[in-house]
N, C-alpha and C positions, 0 to 999 in steps of 0.2 A: 857320701851323697845321701846318706840315710837321714830321713827326718823323723825323727821321733825322739823321738824320743828316745837321757844321759844322767854318771855319779862320781863326784868327788865327795868324800865325807864332809860334813858341814864345816869342819875346821879348814879343810883344804879349799872348799868353795869360797869361804870367807877370805882366805888368803889370796885367791885369784882376784877377788873384787878389790881388796886393799892394795895389792901390788900393782894393779892396772887401773886404778880409779881415775888417773889423769888421761887415760886413753879413752876418748869419747866414741860412743857408737854413732854411726852415720846411717840415716834412712836410705835404703837402697830399693825398696819396693813397697807399694801400698795399694790397697784396694779397700778403702774404708768400710768397716771399722777394723781392718787387719793391717798392721804395720810391721815391716821387717827391717831390722837394723843389723849392721855388721861392724866389727872392728877386728884388727889383727894384733894379737898379743903373744907373749911367750908361753908355749905349752909347758905346764909345770913338770919339773923333774927331768927335763931333757938336757943331756950334756953331749955335744955342744947345744946351745940354745936353738930352738926351732920356733919360727913364727907360725902361728896357727890362727885360723878363722874362728871367731866366736859370733854366732848368730843369735839374735834375740827377737822374739815376736811377742806382742801384747795384743790381747783381744778379749771380747766378752762373749759368754755363752749363756743362753737362757736355760739354766739347769742348776743342779746342786753340786757342791764340791765332791760329794760321795758318788754321784753319777759319773763324773769325770774320772775319779780314781778307779772305779769299777771298769770303765772302758780301757784304761791304760793297762790293766792286768787281764783283760778278757781276750785270750788268744783266738776265740771263735769269731771275734769282730775285727781283728786287726787288718785283714785284707780289704775291709770296706773303706777304711780311712787312710791306709798307707799304700802308696803305689809300689809296684815291682817287688812286693814281698811274697816269696814262694814258700818259705818255711819260717814258722814262728812258734816258739815254745816258751811258756812261763813256768818257772819252777818255784811254786809257792812254798813257804816255810811254816813250821809250827809257830814261830815268832813272826807275827804278821807285820812287823815294822820293817822287814826287808824281804826281798825276793830276787831271783835271777831271771834273766831273759836272754834267749838266743834268737837271732833273726838273720835270715839269708835273703839277699836282694839280687834279683835278676836285673842288672842295670844295662840300658841300651848303650851301644857304641857312642863315644869312644871310651867309656868307662867300663872296666872289667867287673865281673860279679864280685860282690862284697858280702861279708857277714860281720857280726859282732856278738860278743857275749858280755852282758852288763850286770852289775849288781846295783839294785835300787834300794834306797833307804828312805823310809817315811817318817816324818816328824809332824805331829799335830801341834802347831805352834799356838793356835787359839782354838780350843775345842768347838767343833761345829762351824767354825768360821774361816780358819786358815790352815791349809796343809802345805808342807814343803817337802818335795820329793827330789832327792839327788840321785845321780847315776854316774857310773864310771866303768870303763873296761876293766875286766879282771881275767886272769888266766885260770882255766879249768879244763885240763886235758881229758878228764873223764866225760864231762857233760858236753864239752864243745872243743874237740880236737881241731887243730888248724888243718884245713883241707888244701891240697895242692891245687894251684891255679886260682884260688879264691883269695882276695885281699881281705885280711882281717883288720877292721877299722879300730882305731884308738879314739875313744870318745869320752867326754865328760860333760855334765850339764845338770839342769834342774827344771822342775815344774813348780811354780808357785800358784796355788789355787786359793783365791780369796772370795768368800761369799760377801759381796758388797751390799746386797740387799736380798730379800726373800726370793727374788727371781733370778738375779744374775751373778755369775761367777766371773771375776777378772782373772785371766790366766796370763802368766808371764813364763814363756818357754825360752830356755837358753841352752845352746849346745856348742861345745868347743871340740873341733875335730882336727886331727893331724892332716896336713896338706898332702895331696896326691902329686904324682909326677906330671899330671895332665895340665896343660896351660889354662889359666883362669878364664881366658876368652871362651873356653868350652864349658868349664865347670860352673862359673858364676850363674849363667842363666838357668842351668839345671837345678842347682841348689835352691835358688830363690823361687823358681816356679814350683818345685816340689813342695817346699815349705808352705807356700800360699795355698796350693791345692789340698795339702794335708790338713791345714787348719780349717778350711772350708768343709771338708768331708767330716772331720771330727765334730764340728759345730752342728752340721746337719744330723749326724747320727745321735748326738747327745740330746738335741732338741726334739727328736722324734719320741723320746721316752715319756 
């Protein structure tokens, strides 16, 4: 149920797109100028195969790509734009093209508390104009041991930040998550509502700068 922000390395992310390009996204929620799309595809690397939800949202923010990047890595601001986050830590590296992130989520019933540990990889595809950030779940027993009674999420995804003009950034956010055991009649509204509120809160925070 976690909205935020996901990493497959670029080769894997490209593979997802190529292997599932015939599976079209469907619009499931909108509050213009924010649009939320979904599709169900096979989660990479799972044997036997598992169908997983991929969510995509596209929107504009009146800011710079570097303002958005800073917010994604600012653990002091995360609770402002993400709901139900009670613990969040960013592990920056000397090599600034990647970092790690831990997040714990107090999720309302019927969903149990969840956490995740992700590796982010940053690529500046067009200097000053386009950033591509991928993320995926990784195992690190030292920084993020699995806690009893907490569901460790498996996620993969990306942020694409494009400076389309001096004022606006076009953002494309995609996240692929392993399905839970809870029926979709309960999870669908929560996932879609959380993503919409997250985008609105991120937009408000970025545009205040």
